[in-house]
MMTF fields as JSON, N, C-alpha, C and O atoms, coordinates in Angstrom:
{
  "mmtfVersion": "1.0.0",
  "mmtfProducer": "UNKNOWN",
  "numBonds": 463,
  "numAtoms": 464,
  "numGroups": 116,
  "numChains": 1,
  "numModels": 1,
  "chainsPerModel": [1],
  "groupsPerChain": [116],
  "chainIdList": ["A"],
  "bondAtomList": [4, 2, 8, 6, 12, 10, 16, 14, 20, 18, 24, 22, 28, 26, 32, 30, 36, 34, 40, 38, 44, 42, 48, 46, 52, 50, 56, 54, 60, 58, 64, 62, 68, 66, 72, 70, 76, 74, 80, 78, 84, 82, 88, 86, 92, 90, 96, 94, 100, 98, 104, 102, 108, 106, 112, 110, 116, 114, 120, 118, 124, 122, 128, 126, 132, 130, 136, 134, 140, 138, 144, 142, 148, 146, 152, 150, 156, 154, 160, 158, 164, 162, 168, 166, 172, 170, 176, 174, 180, 178, 184, 182, 188, 186, 192, 190, 196, 194, 200, 198, 204, 202, 208, 206, 212, 210, 216, 214, 220, 218, 224, 222, 228, 226, 232, 230, 236, 234, 240, 238, 244, 242, 248, 246, 252, 250, 256, 254, 260, 258, 264, 262, 268, 266, 272, 270, 276, 274, 280, 278, 284, 282, 288, 286, 292, 290, 296, 294, 300, 298, 304, 302, 308, 306, 312, 310, 316, 314, 320, 318, 324, 322, 328, 326, 332, 330, 336, 334, 340, 338, 344, 342, 348, 346, 352, 350, 356, 354, 360, 358, 364, 362, 368, 366, 372, 370, 376, 374, 380, 378, 384, 382, 388, 386, 392, 390, 396, 394, 400, 398, 404, 402, 408, 406, 412, 410, 416, 414, 420, 418, 424, 422, 428, 426, 432, 430, 436, 434, 440, 438, 444, 442, 448, 446, 452, 450, 456, 454, 460, 458],
  "bondOrderList": [1, 1, 1, 1, 1, 1, 1, 1, 1, 1, 1, 1, 1, 1, 1, 1, 1, 1, 1, 1, 1, 1, 1, 1, 1, 1, 1, 1, 1, 1, 1, 1, 1, 1, 1, 1, 1, 1, 1, 1, 1, 1, 1, 1, 1, 1, 1, 1, 1, 1, 1, 1, 1, 1, 1, 1, 1, 1, 1, 1, 1, 1, 1, 1, 1, 1, 1, 1, 1, 1, 1, 1, 1, 1, 1, 1, 1, 1, 1, 1, 1, 1, 1, 1, 1, 1, 1, 1, 1, 1, 1, 1, 1, 1, 1, 1, 1, 1, 1, 1, 1, 1, 1, 1, 1, 1, 1, 1, 1, 1, 1, 1, 1, 1, 1],
  "groupList": [{"groupName": "MET", "atomNameList": ["N", "CA", "C", "O"], "elementList": ["N", "C", "C", "O"], "formalChargeList": [0, 0, 0, 0], "bondAtomList": [1, 0, 2, 1, 3, 2], "bondOrderList": [1, 1, 2], "singleLetterCode": "M", "chemCompType": "L-PEPTIDE LINKING"}, {"groupName": "ALA", "atomNameList": ["N", "CA", "C", "O"], "elementList": ["N", "C", "C", "O"], "formalChargeList": [0, 0, 0, 0], "bondAtomList": [1, 0, 2, 1, 3, 2], "bondOrderList": [1, 1, 2], "singleLetterCode": "A", "chemCompType": "L-PEPTIDE LINKING"}, {"groupName": "LYS", "atomNameList": ["N", "CA", "C", "O"], "elementList": ["N", "C", "C", "O"], "formalChargeList": [0, 0, 0, 0], "bondAtomList": [1, 0, 2, 1, 3, 2], "bondOrderList": [1, 1, 2], "singleLetterCode": "K", "chemCompType": "L-PEPTIDE LINKING"}, {"groupName": "LEU", "atomNameList": ["N", "CA", "C", "O"], "elementList": ["N", "C", "C", "O"], "formalChargeList": [0, 0, 0, 0], "bondAtomList": [1, 0, 2, 1, 3, 2], "bondOrderList": [1, 1, 2], "singleLetterCode": "L", "chemCompType": "L-PEPTIDE LINKING"}, {"groupName": "HIS", "atomNameList": ["N", "CA", "C", "O"], "elementList": ["N", "C", "C", "O"], "formalChargeList": [0, 0, 0, 0], "bondAtomList": [1, 0, 2, 1, 3, 2], "bondOrderList": [1, 1, 2], "singleLetterCode": "H", "chemCompType": "L-PEPTIDE LINKING"}, {"groupName": "PRO", "atomNameList": ["N", "CA", "C", "O"], "elementList": ["N", "C", "C", "O"], "formalChargeList": [0, 0, 0, 0], "bondAtomList": [1, 0, 2, 1, 3, 2], "bondOrderList": [1, 1, 2], "singleLetterCode": "P", "chemCompType": "L-PEPTIDE LINKING"}, {"groupName": "ARG", "atomNameList": ["N", "CA", "C", "O"], "elementList": ["N", "C", "C", "O"], "formalChargeList": [0, 0, 0, 0], "bondAtomList": [1, 0, 2, 1, 3, 2], "bondOrderList": [1, 1, 2], "singleLetterCode": "R", "chemCompType": "L-PEPTIDE LINKING"}, {"groupName": "GLY", "atomNameList": ["N", "CA", "C", "O"], "elementList": ["N", "C", "C", "O"], "formalChargeList": [0, 0, 0, 0], "bondAtomList": [1, 0, 2, 1, 3, 2], "bondOrderList": [1, 1, 2], "singleLetterCode": "G", "chemCompType": "PEPTIDE LINKING"}, {"groupName": "TRP", "atomNameList": ["N", "CA", "C", "O"], "elementList": ["N", "C", "C", "O"], "formalChargeList": [0, 0, 0, 0], "bondAtomList": [1, 0, 2, 1, 3, 2], "bondOrderList": [1, 1, 2], "singleLetterCode": "W", "chemCompType": "L-PEPTIDE LINKING"}, {"groupName": "SER", "atomNameList": ["N", "CA", "C", "O"], "elementList": ["N", "C", "C", "O"], "formalChargeList": [0, 0, 0, 0], "bondAtomList": [1, 0, 2, 1, 3, 2], "bondOrderList": [1, 1, 2], "singleLetterCode": "S", "chemCompType": "L-PEPTIDE LINKING"}, {"groupName": "VAL", "atomNameList": ["N", "CA", "C", "O"], "elementList": ["N", "C", "C", "O"], "formalChargeList": [0, 0, 0, 0], "bondAtomList": [1, 0, 2, 1, 3, 2], "bondOrderList": [1, 1, 2], "singleLetterCode": "V", "chemCompType": "L-PEPTIDE LINKING"}, {"groupName": "THR", "atomNameList": ["N", "CA", "C", "O"], "elementList": ["N", "C", "C", "O"], "formalChargeList": [0, 0, 0, 0], "bondAtomList": [1, 0, 2, 1, 3, 2], "bondOrderList": [1, 1, 2], "singleLetterCode": "T", "chemCompType": "L-PEPTIDE LINKING"}, {"groupName": "GLU", "atomNameList": ["N", "CA", "C", "O"], "elementList": ["N", "C", "C", "O"], "formalChargeList": [0, 0, 0, 0], "bondAtomList": [1, 0, 2, 1, 3, 2], "bondOrderList": [1, 1, 2], "singleLetterCode": "E", "chemCompType": "L-PEPTIDE LINKING"}, {"groupName": "TYR", "atomNameList": ["N", "CA", "C", "O"], "elementList": ["N", "C", "C", "O"], "formalChargeList": [0, 0, 0, 0], "bondAtomList": [1, 0, 2, 1, 3, 2], "bondOrderList": [1, 1, 2], "singleLetterCode": "Y", "chemCompType": "L-PEPTIDE LINKING"}, {"groupName": "ASP", "atomNameList": ["N", "CA", "C", "O"], "elementList": ["N", "C", "C", "O"], "formalChargeList": [0, 0, 0, 0], "bondAtomList": [1, 0, 2, 1, 3, 2], "bondOrderList": [1, 1, 2], "singleLetterCode": "D", "chemCompType": "L-PEPTIDE LINKING"}, {"groupName": "PHE", "atomNameList": ["N", "CA", "C", "O"], "elementList": ["N", "C", "C", "O"], "formalChargeList": [0, 0, 0, 0], "bondAtomList": [1, 0, 2, 1, 3, 2], "bondOrderList": [1, 1, 2], "singleLetterCode": "F", "chemCompType": "L-PEPTIDE LINKING"}],
  "groupTypeList": [0, 1, 2, 3, 2, 4, 2, 3, 5, 6, 1, 3, 7, 8, 3, 9, 10, 7, 3, 7, 3, 11, 12, 3, 3, 7, 1, 2, 5, 3, 3, 6, 9, 3, 7, 3, 9, 6, 7, 4, 7, 3, 10, 6, 7, 13, 7, 10, 6, 12, 3, 1, 1, 7, 10, 7, 3, 3, 7, 5, 1, 6, 2, 6, 5, 8, 3, 8, 1, 6, 10, 1, 7, 14, 10, 3, 14, 3, 1, 11, 3, 7, 6, 7, 15, 6, 12, 5, 7, 10, 6, 6, 7, 6, 3, 0, 1, 1, 11, 7, 15, 10, 1, 7, 1, 11, 3, 3, 14, 10, 13, 1, 1, 1, 6, 1],
  "groupIdList": [1, 2, 3, 4, 5, 6, 7, 8, 9, 10, 11, 12, 13, 14, 15, 16, 17, 18, 19, 20, 21, 22, 23, 24, 25, 26, 27, 28, 29, 30, 31, 32, 33, 34, 35, 36, 37, 38, 39, 40, 41, 42, 43, 44, 45, 46, 47, 48, 49, 50, 51, 52, 53, 54, 55, 56, 57, 58, 59, 60, 61, 62, 63, 64, 65, 66, 67, 68, 69, 70, 71, 72, 73, 74, 75, 76, 77, 78, 79, 80, 81, 82, 83, 84, 85, 86, 87, 88, 89, 90, 91, 92, 93, 94, 95, 96, 97, 98, 99, 100, 101, 102, 103, 104, 105, 106, 107, 108, 109, 110, 111, 112, 113, 114, 115, 116],
  "secStructList": [7, 2, 2, 2, 2, 2, 2, 1, 4, 4, 4, 6, 6, 2, 2, 2, 2, 2, 2, 2, 2, 2, 6, 6, 6, 7, 2, 2, 2, 2, 4, 4, 4, 6, 6, 7, 7, 1, 7, 6, 6, 2, 2, 2, 2, 2, 2, 2, 2, 2, 2, 2, 2, 2, 2, 2, 2, 6, 1, 1, 1, 7, 1, 6, 6, 2, 2, 2, 2, 2, 2, 2, 2, 6, 6, 2, 2, 2, 2, 6, 6, 1, 4, 4, 4, 1, 1, 1, 1, 7, 7, 6, 2, 2, 2, 2, 2, 2, 2, 2, 2, 2, 2, 2, 2, 2, 2, 2, 2, 2, 2, 2, 2, 2, 2, 7],
  "xCoordList": [122.684, 124.283, 124.593, 125.023, 124.505, 124.85, 124.545, 125.291, 123.199, 122.742, 123.201, 123.422, 123.464, 124.238, 125.008, 124.673, 126.394, 127.884, 127.665, 128.664, 126.682, 126.508, 125.838, 126.118, 125.041, 123.995, 124.754, 124.53, 125.905, 126.691, 127.634, 127.515, 128.554, 128.979, 128.071, 127.307, 127.24, 126.32, 125.849, 125.065, 126.049, 124.836, 126.113, 125.824, 127.22, 128.316, 129.141, 130.248, 128.346, 128.862, 128.305, 128.801, 126.202, 125.578, 126.294, 126.197, 126.843, 127.222, 128.024, 127.944, 129.399, 129.61, 129.829, 130.699, 128.938, 128.083, 127.888, 127.986, 127.49, 126.198, 127.352, 127.377, 127.987, 128.796, 130.349, 131.0, 130.34, 131.034, 130.432, 130.977, 129.078, 129.034, 128.276, 128.024, 128.227, 128.315, 129.523, 129.629, 130.274, 131.783, 133.166, 134.099, 131.884, 132.815, 131.615, 131.622, 130.549, 129.611, 129.786, 130.365, 129.44, 129.793, 130.081, 129.54, 131.789, 132.616, 132.64, 132.222, 132.907, 132.461, 131.515, 131.888, 130.246, 128.912, 129.323, 129.417, 129.689, 130.224, 130.931, 130.489, 132.084, 133.214, 132.371, 133.098, 131.705, 131.105, 130.419, 130.663, 129.413, 128.543, 129.185, 128.542, 131.027, 131.448, 132.372, 132.695, 132.734, 132.398, 134.175, 134.908, 134.878, 136.255, 136.001, 135.155, 136.736, 136.511, 138.139, 138.704, 138.645, 139.635, 139.583, 139.075, 140.432, 140.519, 139.077, 138.369, 139.313, 137.666, 138.309, 137.677, 139.424, 139.727, 139.859, 139.306, 141.074, 141.393, 139.727, 139.854, 138.556, 137.486, 137.26, 138.335, 136.141, 136.567, 137.803, 137.409, 139.395, 140.178, 139.073, 138.721, 138.615, 138.081, 136.757, 136.363, 136.474, 134.941, 135.076, 134.169, 136.659, 136.489, 136.85, 135.942, 137.894, 137.775, 137.299, 138.188, 135.861, 134.305, 133.688, 133.511, 133.189, 132.892, 133.89, 133.364, 135.755, 135.882, 135.447, 135.118, 135.758, 135.541, 133.426, 132.9, 133.103, 131.412, 131.271, 131.174, 131.349, 131.708, 131.934, 131.272, 133.052, 134.022, 133.077, 132.264, 133.078, 131.913, 130.085, 129.289, 129.663, 128.232, 128.394, 127.518, 129.968, 130.384, 130.294, 129.843, 131.284, 131.359, 131.673, 131.776, 133.087, 134.091, 134.365, 133.994, 135.578, 135.907, 135.554, 135.735, 134.757, 134.939, 135.995, 136.248, 136.248, 137.604, 138.227, 138.324, 138.709, 140.066, 139.174, 139.707, 137.562, 137.457, 136.309, 135.84, 136.442, 135.957, 137.709, 137.477, 138.473, 139.414, 139.995, 140.578, 139.777, 139.944, 139.194, 139.733, 138.148, 136.662, 137.437, 137.271, 138.739, 139.277, 139.942, 140.103, 141.024, 141.827, 140.964, 141.163, 140.581, 139.988, 139.634, 140.433, 138.492, 138.275, 139.099, 138.625, 140.368, 141.798, 141.977, 141.766, 142.216, 142.182, 141.581, 142.083, 139.974, 139.44, 139.792, 140.581, 139.286, 139.671, 140.643, 140.537, 141.35, 142.777, 142.634, 142.995, 142.178, 141.691, 140.611, 141.124, 139.455, 138.794, 139.237, 138.684, 140.149, 140.961, 141.799, 142.031, 142.174, 143.18, 142.486, 143.018, 140.501, 139.979, 139.342, 138.148, 139.621, 139.308, 140.69, 140.704, 141.758, 142.265, 142.335, 143.195, 141.085, 140.537, 140.14, 139.064, 139.968, 139.642, 137.866, 137.287, 137.416, 135.261, 134.694, 134.128, 135.18, 135.413, 134.512, 134.544, 132.875, 131.88, 131.478, 130.613, 132.557, 132.69, 131.686, 131.944, 130.539, 129.294, 129.125, 129.046, 129.113, 129.571, 130.539, 130.093, 131.661, 132.35, 132.53, 132.923, 132.195, 132.152, 131.195, 131.662, 129.657, 129.565, 129.88, 129.704, 130.359, 130.581, 132.107, 132.589, 132.621, 133.296, 132.842, 133.595, 132.032, 130.686, 130.842, 131.424, 130.099, 128.979, 130.929, 130.967, 131.904, 132.682, 133.582, 133.932, 133.481, 133.831, 133.619, 134.272, 131.236, 130.986, 131.131, 131.441, 131.057, 131.217, 132.558, 132.587, 133.766, 134.228, 134.339, 135.124, 133.673, 133.95, 132.674, 132.575, 131.757, 131.184, 132.885, 133.54, 133.295, 133.885, 134.577, 134.629, 135.326, 136.421, 135.858, 136.326, 134.74, 133.522, 133.076, 133.027, 132.933, 132.673, 133.914, 134.161, 134.699, 136.105, 136.81, 137.577, 136.274, 136.788, 136.696, 137.492, 134.703, 134.627, 133.99, 133.149, 134.555, 134.313, 135.555, 135.912],
  "yCoordList": [125.608, 126.172, 126.513, 127.662, 125.884, 127.072, 127.746, 128.709, 127.951, 129.771, 130.828, 131.894, 130.319, 130.916, 131.265, 132.234, 130.15, 130.381, 131.603, 132.073, 132.024, 132.833, 134.054, 135.168, 133.84, 135.248, 136.443, 137.563, 135.169, 136.28, 136.876, 138.07, 136.728, 137.873, 138.585, 138.257, 139.386, 139.999, 140.722, 141.658, 140.551, 140.871, 141.473, 142.236, 141.029, 141.959, 142.807, 143.248, 143.083, 144.058, 145.155, 146.253, 144.671, 146.557, 146.433, 147.657, 146.104, 146.018, 146.574, 147.461, 146.651, 147.769, 148.678, 149.534, 148.591, 150.584, 151.901, 153.104, 150.289, 150.472, 151.679, 152.869, 151.072, 151.741, 152.894, 153.73, 152.208, 153.342, 154.757, 155.822, 154.324, 155.845, 156.899, 158.047, 155.991, 156.414, 157.123, 158.24, 156.241, 156.247, 158.055, 158.854, 157.369, 159.056, 159.651, 159.416, 160.47, 161.595, 161.529, 162.477, 160.739, 161.469, 160.551, 159.792, 161.345, 160.992, 161.834, 161.476, 162.543, 163.858, 163.252, 162.818, 163.279, 162.251, 161.434, 161.43, 160.391, 159.302, 159.445, 159.179, 159.804, 160.144, 160.961, 161.193, 161.304, 162.104, 161.414, 161.432, 160.897, 159.908, 159.08, 158.081, 158.753, 157.689, 157.754, 157.005, 159.584, 160.558, 160.836, 160.975, 160.916, 160.5, 162.457, 162.875, 163.224, 164.183, 164.805, 165.837, 162.886, 162.79, 161.929, 160.901, 162.222, 161.042, 160.89, 160.048, 162.596, 162.071, 161.996, 161.332, 162.424, 161.763, 160.458, 159.829, 159.743, 158.649, 157.519, 156.306, 158.123, 157.304, 157.603, 157.611, 158.077, 159.088, 157.219, 156.385, 157.217, 156.768, 155.552, 155.215, 154.973, 153.534, 153.44, 152.567, 155.236, 154.638, 154.611, 154.09, 155.282, 154.517, 153.732, 152.901, 153.255, 151.276, 150.948, 150.55, 150.766, 150.298, 149.575, 148.363, 150.46, 151.697, 151.117, 150.91, 150.962, 149.608, 147.941, 147.478, 147.384, 146.245, 146.041, 145.034, 146.63, 146.605, 145.989, 144.899, 147.734, 147.468, 146.63, 145.971, 146.348, 144.579, 143.557, 143.136, 143.209, 141.986, 142.087, 141.168, 143.493, 142.985, 143.673, 144.473, 143.267, 143.45, 141.438, 140.363, 142.14, 139.792, 139.565, 138.413, 140.296, 139.642, 139.424, 140.001, 137.889, 137.116, 137.697, 138.91, 137.115, 137.43, 137.429, 138.26, 136.683, 135.419, 136.528, 136.564, 137.598, 138.757, 139.799, 140.124, 140.292, 140.964, 140.878, 141.572, 139.937, 139.516, 139.057, 138.639, 139.066, 139.127, 140.882, 141.396, 141.503, 142.654, 142.978, 143.498, 142.603, 143.348, 142.958, 143.67, 141.525, 141.875, 141.582, 140.919, 142.176, 143.321, 144.735, 145.947, 144.395, 145.897, 145.798, 146.225, 145.232, 145.052, 144.294, 143.961, 144.021, 143.702, 145.665, 146.0, 146.299, 148.007, 148.637, 149.429, 147.94, 149.088, 147.994, 148.204, 147.274, 146.183, 147.45, 147.847, 147.534, 148.542, 149.409, 149.468, 150.6, 152.145, 151.421, 150.305, 151.289, 151.404, 150.739, 150.924, 150.126, 150.26, 150.902, 150.941, 151.568, 153.201, 153.948, 154.633, 153.837, 155.144, 154.495, 154.771, 153.416, 153.186, 153.972, 153.837, 154.702, 155.364, 156.656, 157.464, 156.878, 158.617, 159.5, 159.488, 160.468, 161.095, 160.929, 160.89, 160.853, 161.743, 160.807, 161.155, 159.242, 158.246, 158.372, 159.076, 157.713, 157.068, 155.464, 155.019, 154.486, 153.317, 152.281, 151.261, 152.617, 151.747, 151.57, 150.519, 152.752, 153.665, 152.562, 151.431, 152.732, 152.316, 150.454, 149.85, 149.822, 148.553, 148.178, 147.668, 148.416, 148.756, 148.227, 147.193, 149.35, 149.086, 148.519, 148.599, 148.082, 146.955, 145.667, 145.02, 144.751, 144.369, 143.544, 142.551, 144.435, 144.795, 144.586, 143.677, 145.656, 145.398, 143.02, 142.091, 143.297, 141.493, 140.671, 139.714, 141.316, 139.978, 140.002, 138.845, 140.766, 141.104, 140.576, 140.074, 141.0, 140.051, 138.986, 138.598, 138.053, 136.776, 135.806, 134.762, 137.435, 136.404, 136.629, 135.774, 137.678, 138.307, 137.105, 136.899, 135.93, 134.568, 133.874, 133.389, 133.58, 132.568, 132.358, 131.582, 133.637, 133.994, 133.468, 132.479, 134.674, 134.195, 133.059, 132.76, 132.362, 131.062, 129.926, 129.109, 130.412, 129.546, 129.649, 128.854, 130.979, 132.193, 130.479, 130.653],
  "zCoordList": [152.601, 152.825, 151.312, 151.218, 150.156, 149.161, 149.136, 149.31, 148.904, 148.875, 149.354, 148.781, 151.234, 152.44, 151.087, 150.404, 150.633, 149.984, 148.982, 148.438, 148.769, 147.197, 147.628, 147.184, 148.412, 149.169, 150.385, 150.845, 150.515, 151.669, 151.006, 151.285, 150.247, 149.76, 149.037, 149.946, 148.13, 148.326, 149.518, 149.362, 150.108, 151.167, 152.423, 153.345, 152.217, 152.886, 151.964, 152.275, 150.426, 149.737, 149.8, 149.548, 150.474, 150.206, 151.739, 151.828, 152.856, 154.039, 153.993, 154.843, 153.131, 152.85, 152.083, 152.248, 150.994, 149.997, 151.51, 151.754, 152.288, 154.244, 154.441, 154.129, 154.895, 155.527, 155.206, 155.831, 153.74, 153.629, 153.107, 152.819, 153.107, 152.748, 154.188, 154.554, 154.42, 156.193, 156.864, 157.37, 156.722, 157.136, 156.103, 156.185, 155.224, 153.787, 154.76, 155.968, 154.104, 154.424, 156.037, 156.569, 156.634, 157.689, 158.931, 159.735, 158.413, 160.194, 161.15, 162.251, 161.046, 162.361, 163.428, 164.518, 162.973, 163.459, 164.237, 165.464, 163.103, 164.178, 164.858, 165.976, 164.872, 165.808, 166.652, 167.618, 166.771, 167.175, 169.289, 170.496, 168.1, 169.195, 169.111, 168.789, 169.325, 170.172, 171.455, 172.377, 170.847, 172.049, 171.688, 172.667, 170.104, 169.314, 169.569, 170.36, 168.892, 167.918, 167.982, 168.342, 167.125, 165.858, 165.438, 165.884, 163.812, 162.888, 161.737, 161.185, 161.897, 160.468, 159.394, 158.571, 158.954, 157.593, 157.38, 156.478, 158.748, 159.41, 158.884, 158.717, 158.738, 158.914, 158.048, 157.447, 157.081, 155.223, 154.535, 153.72, 155.387, 154.163, 153.797, 152.667, 155.128, 156.164, 154.536, 153.763, 154.809, 153.479, 152.631, 151.982, 151.631, 150.305, 150.999, 150.982, 151.902, 150.816, 151.662, 152.415, 152.353, 152.507, 151.528, 151.653, 150.144, 149.341, 147.648, 146.554, 148.08, 147.395, 146.654, 145.562, 148.346, 148.723, 148.327, 147.852, 148.511, 148.554, 146.632, 146.068, 146.132, 144.429, 144.069, 143.267, 144.593, 143.791, 144.238, 143.416, 145.155, 146.11, 145.343, 145.539, 144.404, 144.192, 142.683, 142.353, 141.341, 140.861, 140.123, 140.519, 138.505, 138.187, 138.335, 137.913, 139.769, 139.749, 140.823, 141.845, 140.586, 141.408, 142.402, 142.3, 144.132, 145.364, 146.73, 147.603, 146.568, 147.088, 147.913, 149.14, 146.856, 146.633, 147.833, 148.894, 147.397, 147.754, 149.795, 150.697, 149.472, 150.977, 151.854, 152.988, 151.692, 152.475, 152.359, 153.313, 151.304, 151.538, 153.134, 154.111, 153.031, 154.187, 155.213, 156.204, 155.439, 156.666, 157.0, 158.025, 155.838, 156.084, 156.345, 156.433, 156.368, 155.889, 158.451, 159.284, 158.694, 159.859, 160.877, 161.964, 160.498, 160.89, 161.389, 162.555, 160.735, 160.49, 161.671, 162.469, 161.605, 162.344, 163.679, 164.6, 163.545, 165.0, 166.449, 167.61, 165.442, 166.049, 166.328, 167.504, 165.903, 165.845, 166.314, 166.391, 166.683, 167.911, 169.6, 170.684, 169.322, 170.273, 171.491, 172.699, 169.66, 169.871, 170.705, 171.579, 170.385, 170.92, 171.815, 171.706, 173.055, 174.609, 175.299, 176.523, 174.793, 175.852, 175.544, 175.896, 174.648, 174.604, 175.297, 174.699, 176.198, 176.733, 176.152, 175.067, 177.927, 176.81, 175.478, 174.442, 176.076, 175.125, 175.56, 176.569, 175.064, 175.301, 175.16, 174.406, 176.33, 176.49, 176.129, 175.489, 176.583, 176.156, 174.289, 173.654, 173.855, 172.2, 172.065, 171.872, 172.135, 171.539, 171.552, 170.554, 172.741, 172.861, 171.769, 170.751, 171.896, 170.775, 169.191, 168.546, 169.002, 167.981, 167.638, 166.508, 168.487, 168.362, 168.634, 167.905, 169.256, 168.92, 167.357, 166.919, 166.937, 166.228, 164.381, 163.551, 164.489, 163.499, 163.9, 163.172, 165.57, 165.462, 165.017, 164.6, 165.081, 164.585, 162.975, 162.694, 161.76, 160.877, 159.873, 158.75, 160.984, 160.946, 160.848, 159.983, 161.615, 161.485, 160.197, 159.553, 160.579, 158.313, 157.87, 157.274, 158.214, 156.721, 156.422, 155.21, 157.379, 157.198, 156.639, 155.609, 157.057, 157.447, 154.93, 153.975, 155.343, 153.426, 152.719, 152.029, 153.23, 152.615, 152.299, 151.384, 153.49, 153.736, 152.612, 152.151, 152.274, 151.734, 150.46, 150.042, 149.662, 148.784, 147.632, 146.467]
}
């Protein structure tokens, strides 16, 4: 269990980097895959946030603030995804899968932050 405590923040850091790059560089295709046509700038901003958290988690600084930053970002992501269900033409199954992924990541983030 002690190894997980130290490895999980690093793994979440790499997840943030990957997700951040995806959001920053592929906002339009990402939204299009969900059936959404608006919010490209917002998704790019979320990508910058994810990259910052990832770099913080991979660097030498204390991990706990960056883990809680991920939790706060997850809450924002979930709220944004929830709003997407009201959009016409949304691909509900894909949006549900994305929401499930973020909900799972939120649980991991809360666990890691509480253990840090």
